[in-house]
C-alpha positions in Angstrom: 31.2 185.2 -22.3 34.2 187.3 -21.3 37.6 187.0 -23.0 40.7 187.4 -20.9 44.3 187.4 -21.7 46.7 185.0 -20.0 48.9 186.0 -17.2 52.2 187.8 -18.1 55.3 188.7 -16.1 55.9 192.3 -16.5 59.1 194.2 -15.9 59.2 198.1 -15.9 62.9 197.9 -17.1 63.1 198.9 -20.8 65.9 199.2 -23.3 65.4 203.0 -22.9 65.9 202.8 -19.2 69.0 200.5 -19.4 70.7 202.8 -22.0 69.8 205.9 -19.9 71.5 204.2 -16.9 74.5 203.4 -19.0 74.9 207.0 -20.1 74.7 208.1 -16.4 77.5 205.5 -15.6 79.6 206.9 -18.4 79.2 210.6 -17.1 82.2 210.5 -14.6 84.4 209.2 -17.3 83.1 211.9 -19.7 83.6 214.6 -17.1 87.1 213.4 -16.3 88.1 213.3 -19.9 86.9 216.8 -20.6 88.6 218.2 -17.6 91.9 216.5 -18.4 92.0 217.0 -22.1 89.7 220.0 -22.6 87.8 221.1 -25.7 89.5 218.5 -28.1 88.0 215.7 -26.0 84.5 217.2 -25.9 84.7 217.7 -29.7 85.5 214.0 -30.2 82.6 212.9 -27.9 80.2 215.2 -29.6 81.2 214.0 -33.1 81.1 210.3 -32.3 77.8 210.5 -30.5 76.0 212.6 -33.1 77.4 210.5 -36.0 76.1 207.3 -34.3 72.6 208.6 -33.7 72.2 210.1 -37.2 73.7 206.9 -38.9 71.2 204.6 -37.1 68.3 207.1 -37.8 69.1 207.3 -41.5 69.7 203.6 -42.0 66.4 202.7 -40.1 64.6 205.4 -41.9 63.4 206.7 -38.5 60.7 209.4 -38.3 62.2 212.9 -38.4 61.2 213.8 -34.8 63.5 214.0 -31.7 62.2 210.6 -30.5 62.5 208.9 -33.8 66.0 210.1 -34.4 67.2 209.4 -30.8 65.5 206.0 -30.8 66.0 203.7 -27.8 69.2 205.4 -26.9 71.4 202.5 -27.7 73.1 204.4 -30.7 74.0 207.3 -28.4 75.7 204.8 -26.0 77.5 203.2 -28.9 78.7 206.7 -30.0 79.8 207.7 -26.5 81.9 204.4 -26.2 83.5 205.0 -29.5 84.5 208.5 -28.5 85.7 207.5 -25.0 88.1 204.9 -26.5 89.7 207.4 -28.9 92.6 209.7 -28.2 91.7 213.4 -27.8 94.2 214.4 -30.5 92.7 212.3 -33.3 91.4 214.1 -36.5 87.8 215.1 -36.7 86.8 212.5 -39.2 88.0 209.5 -37.1 85.1 209.6 -34.5 82.7 210.1 -37.4 84.0 207.2 -39.3 84.3 205.1 -36.2 80.7 205.6 -35.2 79.4 204.9 -38.8 81.4 201.6 -38.8 80.0 200.7 -35.3 76.4 201.2 -36.3 76.4 200.2 -40.0 79.0 197.3 -39.9 79.0 195.9 -36.4 75.4 196.4 -35.3 72.8 196.8 -38.1 74.5 194.5 -40.5 73.9 191.6 -38.0 70.3 192.6 -37.5 70.4 195.3 -35.0 70.4 195.5 -31.2 70.4 192.0 -29.7 71.7 190.2 -32.8 75.3 191.6 -33.2 78.0 189.1 -32.2 80.8 191.7 -31.7 80.9 194.7 -29.5 80.2 197.5 -32.0 82.5 200.2 -30.4 85.5 197.8 -30.1 84.8 196.4 -33.6 85.1 199.9 -35.1 88.1 200.6 -33.0 89.9 197.5 -34.4 89.2 198.7 -38.0 90.5 202.2 -37.2 93.6 200.8 -35.5 94.6 198.6 -38.4 93.6 201.2 -41.2 94.7 204.5 -39.5 97.3 203.5 -36.9 98.9 207.0 -36.7 95.6 208.5 -35.7 95.0 206.0 -32.9 98.4 206.2 -31.1 98.9 210.0 -30.8 98.0 210.8 -27.3 98.5 214.0 -25.3 99.3 215.0 -21.8 96.4 216.3 -19.5 96.0 220.0 -19.5 98.6 220.3 -22.3 98.6 220.7 -26.1 101.6 218.6 -26.7 101.8 214.9 -27.5 102.8 212.4 -24.8 102.9 208.6 -24.6 100.3 206.5 -22.8 101.7 204.9 -19.6 101.7 201.5 -21.3 104.5 202.9 -23.5 106.3 205.3 -21.0 106.3 203.5 -17.6 106.4 200.1 -16.1 105.2 200.7 -12.6 102.2 201.9 -10.7 101.8 205.6 -9.8 98.9 207.6 -8.2 98.3 209.7 -11.4 97.0 206.5 -13.0 94.3 206.5 -10.3 93.3 210.2 -10.7 93.7 210.1 -14.5 96.4 212.7 -14.9 98.2 210.7 -17.6 98.0 210.4 -21.3 95.7 208.0 -23.0 92.2 207.7 -24.5 89.6 210.1 -23.4 87.7 207.8 -21.1 90.3 205.3 -19.9 92.7 207.3 -17.8 90.8 208.0 -14.5 90.3 204.8 -12.4 88.1 206.7 -10.0 85.7 207.8 -12.8 85.5 204.2 -14.1 84.8 202.7 -10.6 82.0 205.3 -10.0 80.4 204.1 -13.2 80.8 200.4 -12.2 79.3 201.1 -8.8 76.2 202.7 -10.4 75.7 199.9 -12.9 76.1 197.2 -10.2 73.6 199.1 -8.0 71.0 199.3 -10.9 71.6 195.6 -11.6 72.6 196.0 -15.2 76.0 194.2 -14.9 77.2 191.1 -13.1 80.4 191.2 -11.0 81.7 188.0 -12.7 82.8 189.6 -16.0 84.8 192.5 -14.6 86.3 190.5 -11.6 87.3 187.7 -13.9 88.9 190.1 -16.3 90.8 192.2 -13.7 91.6 189.2 -11.6 93.2 187.1 -14.2 95.3 190.1 -15.5 96.4 190.7 -11.8 97.5 187.1 -11.3 99.3 186.8 -14.6 101.1 190.0 -13.9 102.2 188.6 -10.6 103.4 185.4 -12.3 105.3 187.2 -14.9 107.1 189.5 -12.4 105.2 192.6 -13.4 103.5 195.3 -11.2 100.0 193.9 -10.9 98.6 197.3 -10.0 100.2 198.9 -13.0 98.8 196.1 -15.2 95.2 196.8 -14.3 95.2 200.6 -14.0 97.4 201.5 -17.0 95.7 201.7 -20.4 92.1 200.7 -21.0 91.8 197.4 -19.1 89.6 198.6 -16.3 87.3 200.6 -18.6 86.9 197.6 -20.9 86.2 195.3 -18.0 83.4 197.5 -16.8 81.7 198.8 -19.9 82.8 196.4 -22.7 83.1 192.9 -21.2 79.7 193.3 -19.6 77.9 194.0 -22.8 74.6 192.0 -22.5 74.5 191.0 -26.2 78.0 189.9 -26.9 78.9 188.1 -23.6 77.4 185.0 -22.1 74.4 185.1 -19.9 75.3 181.9 -17.8 77.0 182.7 -14.4 79.9 180.4 -15.1 80.1 181.5 -18.6 80.4 185.1 -17.5 83.3 184.3 -15.3 85.1 182.2 -18.0 84.6 185.1 -20.4 86.2 187.7 -18.1 89.1 185.4 -17.3 89.7 184.8 -21.1 89.5 188.5 -21.7 92.2 189.1 -19.0 94.5 186.4 -20.1 94.3 187.3 -23.8 94.9 191.0 -22.9 98.1 190.2 -20.9 99.4 187.7 -23.6 98.9 190.3 -26.4 100.7 193.0 -24.3 103.6 190.7 -23.6 104.1 188.8 -26.9 103.1 191.2 -29.6 104.0 194.8 -30.6 100.5 195.9 -29.6 100.9 197.8 -26.3 97.1 197.6 -25.3 95.6 194.3 -26.2 92.1 195.0 -24.9 90.4 195.5 -28.3 91.4 192.2 -29.8 91.1 190.3 -26.5 87.4 191.2 -26.1 86.6 190.7 -29.8 88.2 187.2 -29.7 86.1 186.3 -26.6 83.0 187.8 -28.3 83.5 185.2 -31.0 83.8 182.4 -28.4 80.8 183.6 -26.4 78.2 181.3 -28.0 80.5 178.3 -27.4 81.1 179.3 -23.8 77.4 179.8 -23.2 76.4 176.4 -24.7 79.0 174.6 -22.6 78.0 176.4 -19.3 74.2 176.1 -19.5 73.1 174.7 -16.1 71.7 171.3 -16.4 68.2 170.5 -15.3 68.3 168.0 -12.6 67.9 164.5 -14.0 68.6 165.6 -17.6 71.8 165.4 -19.6 73.2 167.8 -22.0 72.3 166.7 -25.5 75.2 165.1 -27.5 74.7 167.5 -30.3 75.1 170.6 -28.1 78.1 169.2 -26.4 79.8 168.2 -29.6 79.1 171.6 -31.2 80.5 173.5 -28.1 83.7 171.3 -28.1 84.2 171.7 -31.7 83.8 175.4 -31.7 86.2 175.9 -28.7 88.8 173.6 -30.2 88.7 175.4 -33.5 89.1 178.8 -31.7 92.0 177.5 -29.7 93.7 176.2 -32.8 93.2 179.5 -34.6 94.6 181.5 -31.6 97.6 179.1 -31.3 98.3 179.4 -35.1 98.0 183.2 -34.8 100.6 183.4 -32.1 102.9 180.9 -34.0 102.7 183.2 -37.1 103.4 186.2 -34.9 106.4 184.5 -33.3 107.8 183.3 -36.6 107.3 186.7 -38.3 109.8 188.3 -35.9 113.2 189.0 -37.5 116.1 186.7 -36.5 117.8 189.6 -34.7 116.3 191.0 -31.6 114.1 193.9 -32.6 113.7 197.2 -30.9 110.3 198.8 -30.6 109.6 202.4 -29.7 105.9 203.3 -29.3 105.0 200.2 -31.1 107.2 201.0 -34.1 109.9 198.6 -35.2 113.3 200.2 -35.6 115.2 199.4 -38.8 118.4 198.3 -37.1 119.4 195.9 -39.9 119.1 198.7 -42.6 121.1 201.2 -40.5 123.9 198.6 -39.8 123.8 197.0 -43.4 123.3 193.5 -42.0 121.1 191.5 -39.7 124.0 189.8 -38.1 124.7 192.1 -35.3 125.3 191.8 -31.6 123.1 193.3 -28.8 125.1 194.7 -25.9 123.4 196.3 -22.8 125.7 198.7 -20.9 124.9 201.5 -18.5 121.2 201.4 -19.3 121.7 201.8 -23.0 121.2 198.9 -25.6 123.8 198.9 -28.3 123.3 197.1 -31.6 126.8 196.6 -33.1 128.8 194.9 -35.7 132.4 194.1 -34.6 135.5 194.4 -36.6 138.3 191.7 -37.1 139.9 192.7 -33.7 136.5 192.4 -31.8 136.1 196.2 -31.4 132.7 197.8 -32.2 132.4 199.1 -35.8 129.0 200.0 -37.1 126.7 200.8 -34.1 123.2 201.9 -33.6 121.6 202.8 -30.3 118.8 204.9 -28.7 119.6 208.0 -26.6 117.4 210.3 -24.7 117.8 214.0 -23.9 115.5 216.5 -22.0 113.9 219.0 -24.5 111.8 222.1 -24.0 108.6 220.2 -23.2 109.9 216.8 -22.2 112.3 214.0 -23.3 113.5 213.7 -26.9 114.3 210.1 -27.9 116.9 209.7 -30.6 118.0 206.8 -32.7 121.8 207.3 -33.6 123.8 205.2 -36.0 127.6 205.2 -36.4 129.8 204.1 -39.2 132.9 201.9 -38.8 135.0 204.9 -37.8 132.4 205.9 -35.2 131.4 209.0 -37.1 127.7 209.8 -37.0 126.0 208.2 -40.0 122.4 209.3 -39.1 120.2 210.8 -36.3 116.6 210.4 -36.3 114.0 211.5 -33.6 111.7 208.6 -32.4 109.6 210.7 -29.9 109.3 214.2 -28.7 106.9 216.7 -27.2 108.2 219.9 -28.7 105.7 222.5 -29.9 104.6 222.3 -33.6 106.2 225.1 -35.6 108.7 225.9 -32.9 110.8 223.3 -31.1 109.5 220.7 -33.6 111.6 222.3 -36.4 114.7 221.0 -34.6 113.4 217.5 -35.0 113.1 217.6 -38.8 115.5 215.8 -41.1 117.0 218.9 -42.5 118.3 219.9 -39.1 119.3 216.3 -38.1 121.3 215.9 -41.4 123.9 218.3 -40.0 125.2 215.7 -37.5 126.3 213.4 -40.3 130.1 213.1 -40.3 130.7 214.4 -36.7 132.6 212.3 -34.2 133.7 212.5 -30.6 136.5 215.0 -31.6 134.0 217.5 -33.0 133.1 220.6 -30.9 129.4 220.3 -31.5 129.3 224.1 -31.3 125.9 225.6 -32.0 126.4 228.2 -34.7 129.6 226.5 -36.0 129.2 222.7 -36.5 125.4 222.9 -36.1 123.2 225.8 -37.3 120.4 226.3 -34.7 116.8 226.8 -35.6 115.5 230.3 -35.1 112.8 230.2 -32.5 113.8 226.8 -31.3 117.1 227.6 -29.5 116.5 225.5 -26.5 115.3 222.5 -28.6 118.4 222.8 -30.9 120.7 223.1 -28.0 119.1 220.0 -26.3 119.5 217.9 -29.5 123.2 218.9 -29.9 123.9 218.2 -26.2 122.1 214.9 -26.3 124.0 213.6 -29.4 127.3 214.8 -28.0 126.7 213.1 -24.7 125.6 209.9 -26.4 128.8 209.8 -28.3 130.9 210.4 -25.2 129.0 207.6 -23.3 129.6 205.2 -26.3 133.3 206.1 -26.2 133.6 205.6 -22.5 131.7 202.3 -22.6 133.8 200.6 -25.4 137.1 202.5 -25.4 137.7 203.3 -21.7 140.9 205.2 -21.1 143.3 203.3 -19.0 144.3 205.5 -16.2 145.7 203.1 -13.6 148.7 204.7 -12.0 147.8 208.1 -13.4 147.2 209.5 -10.0 149.3 209.1 -6.8 147.5 207.3 -4.1 146.2 209.4 -1.2 143.5 211.8 0.0 143.3 215.2 -1.7 141.1 218.2 -0.6 139.8 220.9 -2.9 137.5 224.0 -2.5 135.6 225.9 -5.3 132.8 228.4 -5.3 129.4 226.9 -6.0 126.0 228.5 -6.2 125.3 228.9 -2.5 129.0 229.5 -1.4 132.1 227.5 -0.8 132.1 223.8 -1.7 134.7 221.5 0.0 135.3 217.9 -0.9 138.0 215.2 -0.6 139.0 212.7 -3.4 140.4 209.4 -2.3 142.8 207.8 -4.8 143.7 204.1 -4.5 145.5 201.9 -7.0 145.9 205.0 -9.3 142.1 205.3 -9.6 139.4 207.4 -8.0 138.2 205.3 -5.1 135.8 207.9 -3.4 134.5 211.4 -3.5 133.3 212.8 -0.3 131.6 216.2 -0.1 132.6 217.8 3.3 130.7 221.1 3.1 128.4 223.0 0.8 125.8 225.8 1.0 123.7 225.0 -2.1 119.9 225.2 -2.1 118.5 222.0 -0.2 116.1 220.0 -2.3 117.3 221.4 -5.6 121.0 220.5 -5.2 120.4 217.2 -3.4 120.2 215.1 -6.5 123.6 216.4 -7.6 125.4 215.6 -4.4 123.7 212.1 -4.3 124.6 211.1 -7.8 127.5 213.0 -9.3 130.3 211.8 -6.9 129.2 208.2 -7.6 129.3 208.8 -11.3 132.7 210.2 -11.1 134.0 207.1 -9.2 132.3 204.8 -11.7 133.8 206.7 -14.7 137.1 207.3 -13.0 136.9 210.8 -14.5 135.5 214.2 -13.5 133.8 214.5 -16.9 130.4 213.0 -16.2 126.9 213.9 -17.0 125.4 216.7 -14.9 122.1 216.1 -13.0 119.2 217.8 -14.7 118.0 220.8 -12.7 121.1 221.0 -10.6 123.6 221.9 -13.3 125.6 224.5 -11.2 126.1 222.1 -8.3 127.0 219.2 -10.6 129.6 221.4 -12.4 130.9 222.7 -9.1 131.5 219.1 -7.9 133.3 218.1 -11.1 135.5 221.2 -10.9 136.5 220.5 -7.3 137.3 216.9 -8.1 139.4 218.0 -11.1 141.1 220.5 -8.8 141.9 217.7 -6.3 143.2 215.4 -9.1 145.5 218.1 -10.3 147.2 217.6 -7.0 147.3 213.8 -7.3 148.9 214.2 -10.7 151.3 216.8 -9.8 149.7 219.3 -12.2 148.7 222.6 -10.7 147.7 224.2 -13.9 144.0 225.0 -14.2 142.0 222.3 -15.8 138.5 223.2 -16.0 135.5 221.0 -16.5 133.4 221.6 -19.5 130.9 224.3 -18.7 127.3 223.3 -19.1 125.1 225.5 -21.2 123.4 228.3 -19.3 121.8 231.6 -20.0 123.9 234.3 -21.6 123.4 237.2 -19.2 123.5 240.2 -21.6 122.4 242.8 -19.2 123.8 244.5 -16.2 122.7 244.2 -12.5 119.1 245.2 -12.0 115.5 243.9 -12.3 114.3 243.0 -15.7 110.7 242.2 -16.8 109.7 240.0 -19.6 106.5 238.2 -20.6 105.5 235.0 -22.5 102.3 233.3 -23.5 101.3 230.7 -21.0 98.4 228.2 -21.0 95.8 230.7 -19.8 97.3 233.9 -21.2 100.2 236.2 -20.5 102.7 235.4 -17.9 104.9 238.2 -16.6 108.2 237.7 -14.6 110.6 240.0 -13.0 114.2 238.6 -13.1 116.8 240.0 -10.8 120.4 239.9 -11.9 123.2 240.5 -9.4 126.8 240.0 -10.0 126.2 238.8 -13.4 124.0 235.9 -12.2 120.2 235.4 -11.8 119.5 235.8 -8.1 115.7 236.0 -8.0 112.6 235.4 -10.2 109.3 236.7 -9.2 106.0 236.1 -10.9 104.4 239.5 -11.5 101.1 238.3 -13.0 99.7 235.2 -14.7 96.4 233.7 -15.8 97.4 230.1 -15.3 95.3 227.4 -13.7 96.3 227.8 -9.9 96.7 224.2 -8.8 98.7 223.2 -11.9 100.8 226.3 -12.4 101.8 226.5 -8.7 103.8 223.3 -9.0 105.7 224.9 -12.0 106.4 228.1 -10.1 107.5 226.2 -7.0 109.8 223.7 -8.8 111.0 225.5 -11.9 112.0 228.9 -10.5 114.5 227.7 -7.8 115.8 225.1 -10.5 116.5 227.8 -13.0 118.3 230.0 -10.4 120.3 226.8 -9.3 121.2 226.0 -12.9 121.6 229.5 -14.2 120.0 228.1 -17.4 117.1 226.2 -18.9 116.0 223.1 -17.1 113.5 220.3 -17.7 109.8 221.3 -17.7 107.6 220.2 -14.9 105.5 217.2 -15.8 101.7 218.1 -16.1 102.5 221.8 -16.5 104.5 222.0 -19.7 102.8 225.1 -21.0 103.4 227.1 -17.9 107.0 225.8 -17.7 107.7 226.7 -21.3 106.4 230.2 -20.7 108.6 230.7 -17.6 111.7 229.6 -19.4 110.9 231.8 -22.4 110.3 234.8 -20.3 113.5 234.4 -18.3 115.5 234.0 -21.5 113.9 237.2 -22.8 114.7 239.2 -19.6 118.3 238.3 -19.5 119.0 238.6 -23.2 118.7 242.3 -23.4 116.5 242.1 -26.4 113.2 242.4 -24.7 111.7 245.9 -25.3 109.5 245.7 -22.2 112.7 245.5 -20.0 112.5 247.1 -16.6 115.7 249.1 -16.5 117.7 249.1 -13.3 117.4 252.6 -11.7 117.5 254.4 -8.4 114.6 253.6 -6.0 112.0 256.2 -6.4 110.6 258.0 -3.3 107.4 259.9 -2.7 107.7 263.7 -2.7 106.1 264.6 0.6 104.1 267.8 0.0 102.0 267.8 3.3 102.7 268.7 6.8 103.1 266.2 9.6 99.8 264.5 10.4 97.3 262.0 9.2 96.2 262.4 5.5 93.6 260.5 3.7 94.0 259.1 0.2 91.5 257.2 -2.0 91.8 255.1 -5.2 89.6 252.6 -7.2 90.6 249.1 -6.4 89.3 245.8 -7.8 86.0 245.7 -5.8 85.5 249.5 -5.4 86.9 252.4 -3.5 90.0 251.8 -1.2 90.6 254.5 1.5 93.9 254.8 3.4 95.1 257.0 6.2 98.8 257.9 5.8 100.6 259.2 8.8 103.6 261.7 8.1 106.0 262.4 10.8 109.3 264.4 10.3 108.6 264.5 6.5 108.5 260.7 6.3 105.7 258.2 6.0 105.6 256.5 9.4 102.3 254.6 9.1 99.6 253.5 6.8 96.2 252.3 7.8 93.4 250.8 5.7 90.3 252.7 6.5 87.8 250.9 4.2 88.0 248.7 1.2 85.7 246.4 -0.9 88.5 244.0 -2.1 88.3 240.2 -2.0 89.7 239.5 1.5 92.0 236.5 1.0 93.5 238.3 -2.1 93.7 241.8 -0.8 95.1 240.8 2.6 98.4 239.7 1.1 98.7 243.0 -0.6 98.1 244.9 2.5 100.5 242.7 4.5 103.3 242.8 2.1 103.0 246.2 0.4 102.4 248.6 3.3 105.6 247.7 5.2 107.5 247.7 1.9 106.2 251.3 1.1 107.1 252.5 4.6 110.6 251.1 4.3 111.2 252.3 0.7 109.4 255.7 1.3 108.3 255.3 -2.3 106.5 253.1 -4.8 107.4 249.4 -4.7 106.5 246.3 -6.9 103.0 245.1 -6.9 102.1 241.8 -5.1 101.7 238.9 -7.5 98.0 237.7 -7.6 96.8 241.1 -6.2 97.8 243.5 -8.9 94.6 245.7 -8.9 94.7 246.1 -5.1 98.4 246.8 -5.0 98.0 249.6 -7.6 95.2 251.0 -5.6 97.3 251.2 -2.5 100.2 252.9 -4.3 97.8 255.4 -5.8 96.0 256.2 -2.6 99.4 256.7 -0.7 100.7 259.0 -3.4 97.5 261.0 -3.4 97.6 261.3 0.4 101.2 262.6 0.6 100.9 264.9 -2.6 98.5 267.2 -1.0 95.7 266.3 -3.4 93.7 264.2 -0.9 90.6 265.5 0.9 92.7 266.5 3.9 93.4 265.3 7.4 91.0 263.5 9.7 90.5 266.8 11.5 89.1 268.5 8.4 86.5 265.7 7.7 83.4 267.1 5.9 80.0 267.4 7.9 76.5 267.6 6.5 75.1 271.1 5.7 71.8 271.2 7.7 69.7 273.9 6.1 66.3 272.7 7.5 64.6 273.6 10.8 64.2 271.0 13.5 61.8 268.1 12.6 61.8 264.7 10.9 62.7 264.5 7.3 62.5 261.7 4.7 65.0 260.9 2.1 65.8 258.1 -0.3 68.8 256.6 -2.3 69.2 253.8 -4.7 70.7 250.7 -3.2 71.9 247.4 -4.5 68.5 245.7 -4.6 66.2 248.8 -4.6 65.4 252.1 -2.9 66.6 252.7 0.7 64.2 255.2 2.5 65.2 256.9 5.8 63.7 259.3 8.4 66.3 261.7 9.6 65.5 263.7 12.9 67.0 267.2 13.4 67.2 268.8 16.7 69.1 272.1 17.5 70.6 272.1 14.0 72.1 268.5 14.5 71.1 265.0 13.4 69.9 263.2 16.5 68.3 260.0 15.1 68.0 258.1 11.8 65.4 255.4 11.2 65.1 252.9 8.3 61.6 253.3 6.8 62.1 250.9 3.8 65.0 248.8 2.6 65.3 245.8 0.1 69.0 245.2 0.8 70.3 241.8 1.8 69.7 241.4 5.6 73.1 239.8 6.3 75.0 242.4 4.3 73.0 245.5 3.6 71.0 245.3 6.8 74.1 245.0 9.1 75.6 247.9 7.1 72.7 250.1 7.9 73.0 249.2 11.6 76.6 250.4 11.6 76.1 253.5 9.6 73.3 255.0 11.7 75.3 255.6 14.9 78.4 256.5 12.9 76.6 259.3 11.0 74.9 260.6 14.1 78.2 260.9 15.8 80.2 262.3 12.9 77.4 264.6 11.8 78.7 264.0 8.3 79.6 261.3 5.8 81.5 258.3 7.0 83.4 255.5 5.4 81.5 252.8 3.5 81.1 249.5 5.2 83.4 246.9 3.7 81.5 244.4 1.5 78.4 246.9 1.3 79.6 249.7 -0.8 76.4 250.2 -2.7 74.2 250.1 0.5 76.6 252.6 2.1 76.2 255.0 -0.9 72.5 254.7 -0.8 72.4 255.6 2.9 74.6 258.7 2.4 72.4 259.7 -0.6 69.2 259.3 1.5 70.6 261.3 4.4 71.6 264.2 2.1 68.2 264.0 0.3 66.4 264.3 3.7 68.5 267.3 4.8 67.7 269.2 1.6 63.9 268.6 1.9 62.0 271.8 2.8 59.0 270.2 4.3 58.9 268.1 7.5 57.0 264.9 7.7 
């Protein structure tokens, strides 16, 4: 009798295989996070993953083998998910603690994989968010080492950086492309169903439309899309029924949008999914497909209805409590933090007034005028916007200034945001000078940040005064049209001011020569600001300060005619660089993101006329936007301007180097001097010079006619073509024009220096001589065939050299291991060239070592005494 087992359905899909696929799907998000946030992101991911694996291995007492420690791979997935939903700036212990909580509290405590009712990674994140809020909301900008707000806190509309991932946020959530690649792979492998993510994203999209929000922004900002793909599809904590999966996804989307809209939590994803995890059993029980002819048991139906009702009641009660816990006065939130307006004003009975884009919280006096007031102001700092909370007393003197958010560098610009510096503003009012060094003592090493804060507070006070106490100027000016002309950055600026009813009715710019693109915002905005304010004293456009100031000066000049006052009334000068040097070119350096950045700043007529990047080690595609935008903006403004978003480190280095160059305090200054010229020590003719470039020897022929350099030709070089070509194209004509050394070409410093050295060698008489005096081989062997060898790039090059009548008549390659496409072609070119020249010839570009081996082999053959 033979025993046989019953039939079984076998599936090759295992937990190990599923977890491996999930790790593969997470790879694009991991790569994107590391690219955007660098080493800090990689550190967080390594700590979270290793902590999760080790925690599970220790608690399960796994064998101390690689397989035993790694297990089925689910702990590694949990650790990766924990790391990917954390900010890259968090402290090292946060990912460690998060992974320990995820494994020990939210997975193993429920019985391990397949038994947990909450998503372990999100459960850990919820605990961390409630217990260590400050560590969970400190984000940083991509490619930067400075803090920045997540898009959920800083914007309200869709932009393409949300798709690429070049925005602040958690490590794995910023790149939509990376998340979609992972989703496509999981769908292809059949590990997730479309219903969960589609229900999640679709419900959020629809709710955003109904509430008048940007729906694309709603689904791409923050972690919604990442959660829809990797969290809501968790096989253990989400329903398995088709209808249940769709309901689960829709519930996650609705709860996320409700939390974002009605609570102080900007994200909402964590608590939305955890709430739906709790409802998952009830949803599954109510959506089990009925077998045809059978009815759902009364017990199952009642249990599902009871659980669902209880959950709805709990959620409703939670929102009621949240609603009633709000203060009676309308609160102000900044980055999720409640602002103590009541404490600043001394009462909760205050009025909220929105004027000119600013929300004022004020208490009125007996006459109805604003007394105590608090409001938020913003000013561009060194690395980005600085947001200020300013409170005024009943006499409109500054009571306090505090910084809500900034991106200044720790230990530098950040010093100007500390309470001891801000306390200096107390007691100042609109009549104060706000002079740095007099009313306010700036912070050493943080001059730009100090100046930005002073300017921001002063402008905020001026705007408050204009808003609530406008000066009645009706009838101050005689009606008519008045013309004025002033000198602006690019030349004369002409405009006309139309006065009607005693007020400024229009400002029309008739002609200007300022830089297009840079000055455009000034000409588009400043005239309208002047009309609105009925005053030439308005805020300048950032990055176009000189043009803005010129417009205001011209308007003031025109209004002087309207008022009958021809005395000079100047507009307040905006802060610019103090040019402490004479005309000339000055060099200064500063530390950028990738290393030292060196600039040459040209000063002409007491103004910055040109800025050239001499050398830098910045990331090209990031730094180029800083160079392209910031340099013309600085020249236009003649002072510091706002940094370029996404390139803050490079922008900071540019601003610092320019300030050093024009301050006169930089020891590495390039003093203005007479243009040097080469001393021509050779006769007219063609002279050869050589120098060592970046890739090898560079050979030039320099033609001298009438004691001057008339032509320069590159004979041979081993430089990188696309880099060296720009040096040749720019440097050679510049040398011929200057008849002396000129500045190196940015990005091709080594090649530029080699060109300059070779030219100097050629005209100094130290070179090998003219083309006519070129060396020839000394043939001290009788006619015959001689073998010689030389060391090439990949091995020995062996040649047979035929001598007839005391001349080389043929050369044959006996053996060569050189690369055929490079060394082989070089040998083909060298053989006829040497036979013709009867001496050494120039190396073949790109095959210097092979060329040297060929020359060495020919010389070796010609010194051999025995024919072969």
